N, C-alpha and C positions, 0 to 999 in steps of 0.2 A: 598524613594522607598520601596515598600513592599518586604518582604523576601519570594519570591515565587520560588519554585524549580519545574522543569519540568521533568516528567518521561514519557517515551514512551516504545515501544517494538521494537525488531529488524525487524518487518515487515515494519517499516518506511524506512528501507534501511540505516539508520544511524549506522555506525559501532561503536564499543566500543572506538576506537581511536578518531574518530570524536566527539563522545559524551564527551570525556574527554576535548577536546579542546573547545567545546561549553559550557561546564559547566552544562550539563544535564545528566540524567541517562537513560540507555537503558536496558530493561530486555530482555535477550536472549530467543528466542522461542525454546522450546524443540521439538525434533524429535525422533521417534523410527525407527531405521534402523536394520532390521533383529533381532528385539527384544532388541537391545541395545540403551540406551538413549544418545542423543547428544544435544549440545546446539549451536545454530547459532552464529558464530563469536567467540565462545569460544574454542570448540574442533571440530568444523565442519565448514570448509571453503566452499565457493561457488564451488570450483573445486572438493572437496571431495564429496559434495552433488551430483553433476551431475555424478561423477564416479559411485556412488552407484545406482543412478537412471537408468543410461544407462546399468548398470550391472544387471538389473532386480531384485535388492534387494527389500525387502518388506519395503517400506518407508511410514510412516504416521506422521501426525502432532498431537500435543497436546497443551494444554494451559499451561502457566506458573503455577507452584505450588503455593498454598496459601502462603507457607513459603517464597518463593523467592520474592513475592510481599510485604508481610507485613514486612519482615526483612529490605528491602530497605526503605520502608516508615518510619519505626521506626528509622532507622539510620539518615535519612534526618530531621526528626521532632525533633531531639535532638537540632537542632539550634533554637535559641530564636525567637519566633513569626513566625516560618516557616509555610507556607502552600504549598500544593502540587497540581499541575495541572497534572493529569495522562491522557495521550492520547493513548489509546490502539487501535488496529485494529478494524475495523467496527464490530458492534454486529451482523450484518447480515452474517458475515463470520466466526465468532468464538464466543464461550461462554465466552472468557476471559474478555470481556467488562462487561458483566453482573456479573461475579464473582467479578471483581474489584469494581463495584458499590455496591454490597452487603457488601464487606469488608469495604468499606469507611464509612459505617454507624456507625462503631465502633470508628471512629476517631473524633467525636465531631465537624464536619464541617471543619476540617483542611485538608482533602483530597477531591479533586474535580475530579471526573472521567467524562471525556467528551466522549460521543458517537457521534463523528462528521462524522461517516460513511465513513472513509477514509482507504486506505491501500497503501503501496509502496510510490511512489513519491508524491502522494496527501496527505498521512499521514505525510510525511516529511515536506511538506509545512505548514501543520497545526502547527507543532512544531515551525517552523520559525516564523509563524504569532504570536504564543503565546509569543515567545521570544521578538518580536518587541513590543507587547502590554505591556509586563513587562517594557521595556525600556521607554515606553510612560507614565509609572506611573499608569497603570490600575490595579484595584483590581482583585483578583482571580475570584470573581463573575462576573465582567465585561468581563474577558477573557473567562470564560465558556459561557457566553451569546453570545459573538461574534462567538466562534467556533461552538456553537449549531445552531445559526441562519444561518451560512454559510455552514452547513454540506453538503448540496446537491448541492452546487455551483461547481460541478466537474463531469466530465465524464471520464471513462476509456474504451477503446476498445482494444481487444486482439485478434490477429490472431494466430492460432495454426498450428504447423507443422505436427502434427499427432493426430489421435483420440485414439491412443493406451492407453494413460495414463488416459483419461476420462473413457474408458472402464474398465481399471484395477482398478480404484477407485470406480467403481459401479455407475458412473454418466452417463453412456451410456450403452444401452443394447448391447450384443455381436452381434446381428443381425444388428443393426444400425451401429455399428463400422465396420462390414464386408462390408456392402453396401457402407459406406463412403470410406473405403480403396479401394474397387474395382473402384469406381468412382473418386478416388483421391480428395475427398471433403476436403477442409480446412475450418473449422468453424471460424467465427469471433464472439467473445463473448463480452459482455459489463458488466460493473459494474456501475450502476446508484444509488449510495448511499449504498444499502445494499447487494443485491445478485449478484452472478455471473450467468448471463443468456445468452441464445443464442441471436445473433443479425442477422447474415447473414451466408449463405453458399456459398463458392466460390471454384474455381478450381486451383488457382495459388496464389503465394505470391504477384504478381503484382496486381491482382484483389483485394486481401485482403487489400493491402495498399490503393488502390483507394476507397474501401468501407469505410475504417477508416478515410481517409481524408474527404470524403463526409459527414460522420457522425459528425466529428469535425466542418466542415463548417456549417452544419445545426444547431448544438448546439450554435455556436458562433453568428449565424445570428438570432437566435430566443431567447431561454431562457437566453443566456448570452450576448445578444446584448448590453444592457445598460452597463454592466460591461466592455465589449470590448471598447465601446465609452469612458468610464472613464479611460481606460488604466489599468484595474485591472485583465485582463486575461493573463495567460501564458500557454504554451504548453510544455509537456515533453515527453520523450520516455523511455520506459522500455523494458526489454527483458529477456529471459531465456537462458543464455549461447549462445548469438547470437549477440555479440557486433558489428561485422563488418556490418551486416545488419541494426542494430540499428543506427549506425553512418550514413549510407546511407539514412535511413529514416529521420533522423534529418535534413539533407541537403534538402530533398524534402519538409519537413514541413516548413523550413525557407523560401524556395522559394515560397511556396503556401500562407503562412500567414506572409508577411514581416512586418506587423504592430504589431505582437505578439511575444515576446521573447520566445525562446525555452530554458528552464532553465536547465533541467537535462537529461542525458542519463544514466540511472541506471539499475542495475540488478533488475528484478522483485522479489517481496517477495518470499522467499522459501516456505512459506505456500501456496501460489498460485501455484508456480512452481511444487510442489509435485503432484498436480492434473492435470496439463496441459502438463508437460514435457518440455524438452529442445527445442530450436528452435523457441519459440514463440516470437512475436513482439507486442508491445503495444504502444499506444499513449494516452495522457491525455490532457484535457482542464481543467484548474483549476483557480479559482478566488484566488487572493492573496491580502493581506492587503496592501493598498497603503499608503506610508508614508506621 
């Protein structure tokens, strides 16, 4: 079996403790909070992050430093005949992927950076697929080819509790936010590969869940139909400090799609949470590698 090591970032939702058990490496994403730098799951927990966010602190995301990436790669590559599969968050949501791809050019083909357009539970699944491919004896090039080919075999839909954080981050005009607040509009967003985009506008959490379930049903019956017939599709739930509602949503999805396993109920990536705020609820349909 080839000596292939997997590196991802904390946007995958894989904690440092989980990474150690899995035998992979997770680069913590940095955040600036009121001018001070923090690192996810190192000196910044989910609870602390939301305390800062709800306290109206100035919170912004950043990409990992060049040194944090290359020092990790250098340490791993000390192993004989080692190659690295690096799976960062989607290039459409951060420059960290492009930065890693540029850095990898200096490693004589031993570091392979995959832009497979994922984040949160979908990125996590890519890591597990890569691990399974290693167990199957696939080469680094074959793993990169699979993750690249399946990059867009996933959908994410996210309903927001408030427009406040989109406005605060400059992603929504104050006038639009004001109108939305008066009308109590709850936007549903989507991630289809690269960007975080608008999908629907609704007036309640119940309507938001109905829209997201409808979106999943459409995807599963159209572009994912063959994968569904092959037993390759899964559903997951993600949230921003909204676990009880996420568990309720999980049960609804299991009842609606009894033929498709609901794999994860995870906190949404803090890099996304920073821009959408607490109380959000998300669901995903993701193709997985079938053994």
